[in-house]
C-alpha positions as CSV (number, residue, x, y, z in Angstrom):
1,M,31.5,-31.3,-28.4
2,N,35.1,-30.1,-27.6
3,P,36.3,-29.6,-24.1
4,V,36.5,-25.8,-24.5
5,T,33.0,-25.6,-25.6
6,D,31.8,-27.6,-22.5
7,K,34.0,-25.5,-20.2
8,N,32.8,-22.1,-21.3
9,S,29.1,-23.2,-21.5
10,V,29.3,-24.6,-18.0
11,K,31.0,-21.4,-16.8
12,L,28.2,-19.2,-18.3
13,L,25.6,-21.6,-16.9
14,R,27.0,-21.2,-13.4
15,I,27.0,-17.4,-13.7
16,F,23.4,-17.6,-14.8
17,Y,22.4,-19.8,-11.9
18,A,24.1,-17.4,-9.5
19,A,22.3,-14.4,-11.1
20,L,19.0,-16.4,-10.8
21,A,19.6,-16.9,-7.1
22,V,20.3,-13.2,-6.6
23,W,17.2,-12.3,-8.6
24,L,15.1,-14.6,-6.4
25,L,16.7,-13.2,-3.2
26,L,16.2,-9.5,-4.1
27,Y,12.8,-9.7,-5.8
28,H,11.1,-12.5,-3.9
29,N,8.6,-10.1,-2.3
30,T,7.3,-9.1,-5.8
31,L,7.2,-12.8,-6.9
32,W,5.3,-13.7,-3.7
33,S,2.8,-10.9,-4.3
34,M,1.9,-12.7,-7.6
35,V,1.4,-16.0,-5.7
36,E,-0.9,-14.3,-3.2
37,I,-3.1,-12.9,-6.0
38,W,-3.3,-16.4,-7.7
39,W,-4.4,-17.8,-4.4
40,R,-7.2,-15.4,-3.6
41,S,-8.4,-14.5,-7.1
42,E,-10.2,-17.0,-9.3
43,T,-9.5,-14.7,-12.2
44,F,-5.8,-15.3,-11.9
45,A,-5.7,-18.8,-10.5
46,H,-4.2,-20.0,-13.8
47,G,-1.0,-18.3,-12.7
48,F,-0.1,-21.5,-10.7
49,L,0.3,-23.3,-14.0
50,I,2.3,-20.8,-16.0
51,F,5.7,-21.3,-14.4
52,P,5.5,-25.2,-14.5
53,I,4.5,-25.0,-18.2
54,S,7.3,-22.6,-19.0
55,I,9.8,-24.8,-17.1
56,Y,8.6,-27.9,-19.0
57,L,8.9,-26.1,-22.4
58,I,12.5,-25.0,-21.5
59,W,13.4,-28.5,-20.3
60,D,12.0,-30.0,-23.5
61,K,14.5,-28.0,-25.5
62,R,17.5,-28.7,-23.2
63,S,19.4,-30.4,-26.0
64,R,19.7,-27.1,-27.8
65,F,21.8,-25.5,-25.0
66,F,25.2,-26.9,-26.0
67,T,24.5,-26.8,-29.8
68,T,23.7,-23.1,-29.9
69,E,26.4,-20.4,-30.1
70,K,26.6,-18.3,-26.9
71,N,27.8,-14.7,-27.0
72,P,27.1,-12.6,-23.9
73,D,25.5,-9.3,-25.0
74,G,25.8,-6.0,-23.2
75,L,22.8,-4.7,-25.0
76,F,20.6,-6.9,-22.8
77,A,22.4,-5.6,-19.8
78,V,21.2,-2.1,-20.7
79,G,17.7,-3.5,-21.0
80,L,18.1,-5.0,-17.5
81,V,19.1,-1.6,-16.1
82,V,15.9,-0.2,-17.5
83,L,13.8,-3.0,-16.0
84,V,15.2,-2.6,-12.5
85,V,14.9,1.2,-12.6
86,V,11.2,0.9,-13.7
87,W,10.7,-1.7,-11.0
88,A,12.1,0.7,-8.4
89,L,9.8,3.5,-9.6
90,A,6.8,1.2,-9.5
91,K,7.8,0.0,-6.1
92,A,8.1,3.6,-4.8
93,V,4.5,4.4,-5.8
94,D,3.2,0.9,-5.2
95,V,2.1,0.0,-8.7
96,V,2.2,-3.8,-8.0
97,V,1.4,-5.0,-11.6
98,I,4.3,-3.0,-13.1
99,Q,6.7,-4.4,-10.4
100,Q,5.6,-7.9,-11.3
101,L,5.9,-7.4,-15.0
102,M,9.4,-5.9,-14.7
103,V,10.5,-8.8,-12.5
104,V,9.2,-11.4,-15.0
105,L,10.8,-9.6,-17.9
106,M,14.2,-9.6,-16.1
107,L,14.4,-13.4,-16.8
108,P,14.8,-13.1,-20.6
109,A,17.0,-10.1,-20.1
110,L,19.3,-12.2,-17.9
111,V,19.3,-15.0,-20.5
112,G,20.3,-12.5,-23.2
113,T,22.9,-10.8,-21.0
114,V,24.6,-14.1,-20.1
115,F,24.1,-16.2,-23.2
116,G,23.3,-13.8,-26.0
117,L,20.6,-13.4,-28.6
118,K,20.9,-16.8,-30.4
119,L,20.3,-18.8,-27.3
120,L,17.5,-16.4,-26.2
121,K,15.7,-17.1,-29.5
122,Q,15.7,-20.8,-28.7
123,Y,13.8,-20.2,-25.5
124,L,11.9,-17.1,-26.4
125,F,8.4,-18.4,-26.1
126,P,8.8,-20.2,-22.8
127,L,10.4,-17.1,-21.2
128,F,7.9,-14.6,-22.5
129,Y,5.0,-17.0,-21.8
130,L,5.7,-16.2,-18.1
131,I,4.0,-12.8,-18.7
132,F,0.7,-14.7,-18.3
133,A,1.8,-15.3,-14.7
134,V,1.4,-11.6,-14.0
135,P,-2.1,-10.8,-12.7
136,F,-3.1,-8.1,-15.1
137,G,-6.1,-7.2,-17.2
138,E,-8.6,-5.8,-14.6
139,F,-8.5,-2.5,-16.5
140,L,-10.5,-4.3,-19.2
141,I,-13.4,-5.0,-16.8
142,P,-15.5,-1.8,-17.4
143,G,-15.3,-2.2,-21.2
144,L,-16.2,-5.9,-21.0
145,Q,-19.1,-5.1,-18.7
146,D,-20.4,-2.6,-21.3
147,I,-20.0,-5.2,-24.2
148,T,-21.9,-7.8,-22.1
149,A,-24.7,-5.4,-21.2
150,I,-25.1,-4.3,-24.8
151,M,-25.2,-7.8,-26.2
152,T,-27.6,-8.9,-23.5
153,V,-30.0,-6.1,-24.1
154,W,-29.7,-6.5,-27.9
155,G,-30.5,-10.2,-27.6
156,L,-33.5,-9.6,-25.3
157,Q,-34.9,-7.0,-27.7
158,L,-34.6,-9.5,-30.6
159,S,-36.4,-12.1,-28.5
160,G,-39.2,-9.7,-27.9
161,V,-38.6,-9.4,-24.1
162,P,-39.4,-5.9,-22.7
163,V,-36.2,-4.5,-21.2
164,Y,-35.0,-1.4,-19.5
165,T,-31.3,-0.6,-19.0
166,E,-29.4,1.9,-16.9
167,G,-25.7,1.5,-16.9
168,M,-25.0,-2.0,-15.7
169,F,-28.6,-2.6,-14.5
170,I,-30.9,-4.6,-16.8
171,S,-34.6,-4.8,-15.9
172,I,-37.2,-7.2,-17.4
173,P,-40.8,-7.8,-16.1
174,E,-39.7,-10.7,-14.0
175,G,-36.9,-8.9,-12.1
176,D,-33.7,-7.0,-12.2
177,F,-30.1,-8.0,-13.2
178,E,-26.7,-6.4,-12.7
179,V,-23.8,-7.0,-15.0
180,A,-21.3,-7.2,-12.1
181,V,-17.5,-7.6,-12.3
182,A,-17.9,-11.4,-12.1
183,C,-20.2,-11.2,-15.2
184,S,-17.8,-9.2,-17.3
185,G,-16.1,-12.3,-18.7
186,I,-12.6,-11.2,-17.6
187,R,-11.9,-14.7,-16.2
188,Y,-12.8,-16.4,-19.5
189,L,-10.9,-13.9,-21.6
190,I,-7.6,-14.2,-19.6
191,A,-7.9,-18.0,-19.4
192,S,-8.7,-18.3,-23.1
193,L,-5.8,-16.0,-24.1
194,A,-3.3,-18.0,-22.0
195,L,-4.6,-21.4,-23.4
196,G,-4.9,-20.1,-26.9
197,T,-1.4,-18.7,-27.0
198,L,0.0,-22.0,-25.7
199,Y,-2.1,-24.0,-28.2
200,A,-1.0,-21.8,-31.1
201,Y,2.7,-22.3,-30.2
202,L,2.4,-26.1,-29.9
203,T,0.1,-26.6,-32.9
204,Y,1.4,-24.2,-35.6
205,T,4.8,-23.4,-37.0
206,K,3.6,-20.6,-39.3
207,L,3.5,-17.2,-37.6
208,Y,0.3,-16.0,-39.4
209,K,-1.6,-19.1,-38.1
210,Q,-0.4,-18.5,-34.6
211,I,-1.5,-14.8,-34.7
212,I,-4.9,-15.6,-36.2
213,F,-5.5,-18.3,-33.5
214,V,-4.5,-16.0,-30.7
215,I,-6.8,-13.2,-32.1
216,V,-9.7,-15.7,-32.3
217,S,-9.0,-16.8,-28.7
218,L,-9.4,-13.2,-27.7
219,I,-12.6,-12.4,-29.5
220,L,-14.4,-15.6,-29.0
221,P,-14.7,-15.5,-25.2
222,V,-16.0,-11.9,-25.3
223,L,-18.8,-12.9,-27.7
224,A,-19.4,-16.1,-25.8
225,N,-19.8,-14.3,-22.6
226,G,-22.4,-11.9,-24.1
227,I,-24.3,-15.0,-25.3
228,R,-24.0,-16.6,-21.9
229,A,-25.3,-13.5,-20.1
230,Y,-28.2,-13.3,-22.5
231,G,-28.9,-17.0,-22.0
232,I,-29.0,-16.5,-18.2
233,V,-31.5,-13.7,-18.4
234,M,-33.6,-15.7,-20.8
235,I,-33.6,-18.8,-18.6
236,A,-34.6,-16.6,-15.6
237,H,-37.4,-15.0,-17.8
238,L,-38.7,-18.3,-19.0
239,S,-38.6,-20.0,-15.6
240,D,-40.1,-17.0,-13.8
241,M,-36.8,-16.4,-11.9
242,K,-36.5,-19.9,-10.6
243,Y,-33.3,-20.8,-12.4
244,A,-30.0,-19.0,-13.3
245,T,-30.4,-16.4,-10.7
246,G,-27.9,-17.6,-8.1
247,V,-24.7,-19.7,-7.9
248,D,-26.0,-21.9,-10.7
249,H,-25.4,-19.1,-13.3
250,I,-21.7,-19.1,-12.5
251,I,-21.6,-22.9,-13.0
252,Y,-23.4,-22.5,-16.3
253,G,-20.8,-20.0,-17.3
254,W,-17.8,-22.3,-16.7
255,L,-19.5,-25.2,-18.4
256,F,-20.3,-22.9,-21.4
257,F,-16.8,-21.6,-21.5
258,G,-15.4,-25.2,-21.4
259,V,-17.6,-26.2,-24.4
260,V,-16.5,-23.0,-26.3
261,I,-12.8,-23.7,-25.7
262,F,-13.2,-27.3,-26.7
263,I,-14.8,-26.3,-30.0
264,L,-12.1,-23.7,-30.6
265,F,-9.3,-26.2,-30.2
266,Y,-11.1,-28.9,-32.2
267,I,-11.7,-26.6,-35.2
268,G,-8.1,-25.2,-34.8
269,S,-6.7,-28.8,-35.1
270,F,-7.8,-29.0,-38.7
271,W,-5.1,-26.5,-39.7
272,Q,-2.4,-28.1,-37.6
273,D,1.0,-27.8,-39.4
274,K,2.4,-31.1,-40.7
275,L,5.9,-30.3,-39.7
276,L,5.0,-30.0,-36.0
277,A,7.0,-33.0,-35.0
278,E,10.1,-31.5,-36.7
279,K,9.5,-28.3,-34.8
280,T,9.7,-29.8,-31.4
281,S,12.6,-32.2,-32.1
282,S,15.0,-30.3,-34.4
283,T,18.2,-28.8,-33.2
284,E,20.8,-26.5,-34.7
285,S,24.0,-28.0,-35.9
286,A,26.7,-27.7,-33.3
287,N,28.4,-24.4,-33.3
288,P,31.5,-23.5,-31.3
289,V,30.8,-21.4,-28.2
290,S,32.4,-18.0,-28.5
291,Q,35.1,-17.0,-26.0
292,F,33.9,-15.5,-22.7
293,H,34.7,-11.9,-23.5
294,Y,32.0,-9.9,-21.8
295,K,32.1,-9.1,-18.1
296,V,28.7,-10.5,-17.2
297,Y,29.5,-10.1,-13.6
298,W,28.2,-6.6,-13.8
299,L,24.7,-8.0,-13.9
300,F,24.9,-8.6,-10.2
301,I,25.4,-4.9,-9.6
302,I,22.5,-4.2,-12.0
303,L,20.2,-6.4,-10.0
304,L,21.2,-4.6,-6.8
305,L,20.4,-1.3,-8.4
306,G,16.6,-1.7,-8.1
307,P,16.4,-2.2,-4.3
308,V,19.0,0.6,-3.7
309,I,17.0,3.1,-5.8
310,N,13.8,2.0,-4.0
311,I,15.3,2.6,-0.6
312,W,16.6,6.0,-1.6
313,M,13.2,7.1,-3.1
314,N,11.3,5.9,0.0
315,Y,13.4,7.7,2.5
316,T,10.8,9.8,4.4
317,P,11.8,12.6,6.8
318,V,9.6,12.7,9.9
319,T,7.1,15.6,9.5
320,N,3.7,16.6,10.9
321,N,2.9,19.3,8.3
322,I,-0.8,18.5,7.7
323,S,-2.0,20.9,5.1
324,L,-5.6,19.6,4.8
325,K,-8.0,22.0,6.4
326,M,-11.7,22.5,6.4
327,P,-12.5,24.8,3.5
328,K,-14.1,28.2,4.3
329,M,-17.3,28.4,2.4
330,V,-18.5,31.4,0.4
331,K,-22.2,32.4,0.6
332,P,-24.7,31.1,-0.2
333,W,-22.9,28.0,0.9
334,Q,-22.3,27.1,4.5
335,A,-21.4,24.1,6.7
336,D,-24.5,22.3,7.9
337,D,-24.2,19.9,10.8
338,S,-27.9,19.1,10.9
339,S,-27.9,17.1,7.7
340,Q,-27.0,13.4,7.8
341,N,-24.1,12.4,5.6
342,L,-25.3,9.2,3.9
343,W,-22.2,8.9,1.7
344,L,-19.5,6.7,3.2
345,P,-16.1,6.7,1.4
346,S,-13.4,4.5,2.9
347,F,-9.7,5.1,2.6
348,K,-7.0,3.1,4.5
349,N,-4.7,4.9,7.0
350,P,-4.8,8.5,5.7
351,D,-2.9,11.0,7.9
352,S,-5.8,13.4,7.9
353,E,-9.5,13.1,7.0
354,I,-12.5,15.5,6.7
355,R,-16.2,14.7,6.3
356,A,-18.6,17.6,6.1
357,T,-22.0,18.6,4.7
358,F,-22.7,22.0,3.0
359,K,-26.0,23.6,2.3
360,N,-27.0,26.2,-0.2
361,L,-29.0,28.8,1.7
362,N,-30.8,30.0,-1.5
363,N,-32.3,26.6,-2.5
364,N,-31.6,24.3,0.5
365,K,-29.5,22.0,-1.7
366,T,-27.3,19.7,0.4
367,V,-23.8,18.6,-0.8
368,F,-21.7,16.0,1.0
369,Y,-17.9,16.7,1.2
370,Y,-15.0,14.3,1.8
371,A,-11.2,14.9,1.8
372,N,-8.1,13.1,3.0
373,E,-4.4,13.6,2.9
374,Y,-1.4,11.2,2.8
375,Q,1.8,13.1,3.8
376,Y,3.9,10.2,2.5
377,E,3.2,6.6,1.3
378,A,4.2,3.3,2.7
379,Q,3.1,-0.3,2.5
380,G,-0.7,-0.4,3.3
381,K,-0.8,3.4,3.3
382,E,-1.4,4.7,-0.2
383,L,-3.4,7.4,-1.8
384,V,-4.4,5.3,-4.8
385,N,-5.0,1.7,-3.8
386,A,-7.5,-1.1,-4.6
387,V,-8.6,-1.2,-1.0
388,N,-9.7,2.4,-1.0
389,N,-13.3,3.0,-1.9
390,I,-14.9,6.2,-3.1
391,F,-18.2,4.7,-2.0
392,R,-19.1,1.8,0.2
393,V,-19.9,-1.2,-2.0
394,K,-22.3,-2.6,0.6
395,H,-24.4,0.6,0.5
396,W,-24.1,1.7,-3.2
397,V,-23.7,0.1,-6.6
398,Q,-21.9,1.8,-9.5
399,V,-24.1,2.9,-12.4
400,S,-21.6,4.9,-14.5
401,R,-18.1,6.4,-14.3
402,K,-16.4,8.9,-16.6
403,P,-13.7,11.6,-16.5
404,F,-14.4,15.2,-17.5
405,R,-12.8,18.6,-17.3
406,F,-13.9,21.4,-15.0
407,K,-12.0,24.6,-15.9
408,N,-8.4,23.5,-15.9
409,S,-8.8,20.5,-13.7
410,E,-9.3,16.8,-14.4
411,L,-12.3,15.4,-12.4
412,E,-14.2,12.2,-12.5
413,E,-18.0,11.7,-12.3
414,L,-19.5,8.7,-10.6
415,I,-23.2,7.8,-10.4
416,V,-24.1,5.2,-7.8
417,R,-27.4,4.0,-6.5
418,N,-29.2,1.9,-3.9
419,N,-32.8,0.8,-3.6
420,K,-33.9,4.3,-2.4
421,E,-31.8,6.9,-4.1
422,K,-29.0,7.8,-6.5
423,L,-25.8,9.7,-5.7
424,L,-23.7,11.9,-8.1
425,I,-20.1,12.1,-7.1
426,W,-17.4,14.4,-8.4
427,N,-13.9,13.4,-7.2
428,W,-10.3,14.2,-7.9
429,Y,-6.8,13.7,-6.6
430,Q,-4.4,16.5,-5.8
431,V,-0.7,15.6,-6.4
432,N,2.1,18.0,-7.0
433,G,-0.3,20.9,-7.3
434,M,-2.4,19.2,-10.0
435,D,-5.9,17.9,-10.1
436,L,-5.8,14.4,-11.6
437,V,-8.1,11.3,-11.9
438,N,-6.2,9.0,-14.2
439,P,-4.3,6.4,-11.9
440,V,-1.4,6.3,-14.3
441,K,-0.9,10.1,-14.3
442,I,-1.3,10.1,-10.5
443,K,1.4,7.5,-10.0
444,I,3.7,9.3,-12.5
445,A,3.2,12.5,-10.6
446,Q,3.9,10.7,-7.3
447,A,7.1,9.1,-8.7
448,A,8.3,12.5,-9.9
449,G,7.6,14.0,-6.5
450,K,9.6,11.2,-4.8
451,L,12.5,11.6,-7.2
452,T,12.8,15.3,-6.5
453,G,12.0,14.8,-2.8
454,L,9.5,17.6,-2.9
455,H,6.2,15.7,-2.7
456,R,5.8,12.3,-1.1
457,G,2.0,12.0,-0.8
458,G,-1.2,13.8,-2.0
459,Q,-4.8,14.5,-1.3
460,F,-8.2,13.1,-2.4
461,K,-11.3,15.3,-2.5
462,A,-14.9,14.6,-3.5
463,V,-18.3,16.2,-3.4
464,A,-21.6,14.4,-3.8
465,V,-25.3,15.1,-4.0
466,T,-28.4,12.9,-4.1
467,F,-30.9,12.8,-7.0
468,Y,-33.8,10.7,-8.1
469,E,-34.5,11.3,-11.8
470,S,-32.1,13.1,-14.2
471,P,-28.6,13.8,-12.9
472,E,-28.4,17.2,-14.7
473,Q,-29.8,19.2,-11.8
474,A,-27.3,17.5,-9.5
475,R,-24.5,18.5,-11.8
476,K,-25.6,22.1,-11.7
477,T,-25.5,22.0,-7.9
478,L,-22.0,20.7,-7.8
479,R,-20.9,23.1,-10.5
480,A,-22.3,26.0,-8.5
481,L,-20.5,24.8,-5.4
482,L,-17.0,24.6,-7.1
483,E,-17.5,27.9,-8.9
484,K,-18.3,29.7,-5.6
485,N,-15.5,27.9,-3.7
486,P,-12.5,27.7,-6.1
487,E,-10.1,26.9,-3.2
488,L,-11.3,23.3,-3.4
489,L,-9.4,23.0,-6.7
490,A,-5.6,22.9,-6.6
491,D,-5.0,25.2,-9.6
492,E,-7.1,28.1,-8.3
């Protein structure tokens, strides 16, 4: 290696370390939010291993640093701008997972900006493997619950066990079961994907083999979890509910998952590429490092751009303009203080909140009403947040959930139940004059409102009615309420 090569490489390396320090300083809160989720959630506890694994894989290739041509690339700087702007927008509307994803993706963008594409390719897998440190995937839970319930019921029917199902509830003669979030298999799926991706990278050199193995590592845990759930119900059935009904069924699950992953890796080893050793030890022939011609110092300004945009978007003038009011009901509907509101939604720190009960004077049907308003949003004070509950989980259990359209508005229908009754809930969010239920659309509408400075909050509204058999009559009751009282909907 010639002295010029060493000098320029070291210079670029120092710039990268400085940029890394600025990145840690400016975005440490987002990184720490990932650590907090790893700590409290078993689903994402594997996140503690991802950064050490990635660092080891980078260190294992350290000899390639000085033998690879470096050419600072402004195209990656443009990508870095996009990442910090998206981070600022996500921060403004408190979409934590997007913040975390953008911060992690800033690392390969920094490498590309400082060192160029050729060096980035050398460390591509370790850098992008960091995506598994981001706690995401919970949006898959409802679908995984459906698949688990379907497979369980199908297996019980094939086994000749009488079974009745309603949503996530499965009933057999010996007792009732619920396909809860913990039974969805999301933990097994995420862990299997992270392990399978790493195994494919370390074991195979051919891309098609890597892709096939990753796909199998995605499909297998879903199927295995369905078999596991079926096995738990069958054990409970055969033992007259003595086994697999408590903590032991979680233990069975992890043991079963461990066996499945061992079998997957064992079978996968038969197709291990013969040139694996060459893959991990080979290096490029020494290439001269190109002259330092790109002003990579601009990346420090780019990194600062995210926090600056976030501060500007979150500037909130002091106002007390509460627009949420008790709706004036149109006959035959009227407010009814005599009826007990058994429905208990819970939202954190709204600026205004209304709970009411309405009665139809023609047929005595009772509807529960709830509404709240957030004038603006701040940390721990958000319209759409995981801690906000449309129903109290201690009192009700979700049976089904689906979006639908009522006239020109987007609404969502929830059916929940307890041991005594069922509850049909129609709910919607009002943001920027629109009725929305999709969290992504709500966050986009909120971000647009903050960018323009016109809207910094929103409202949540819901109506609910009890029923015992078919929900169709309950739907007719809520439909009649909204048709008679169109002011409840934002577009009327």
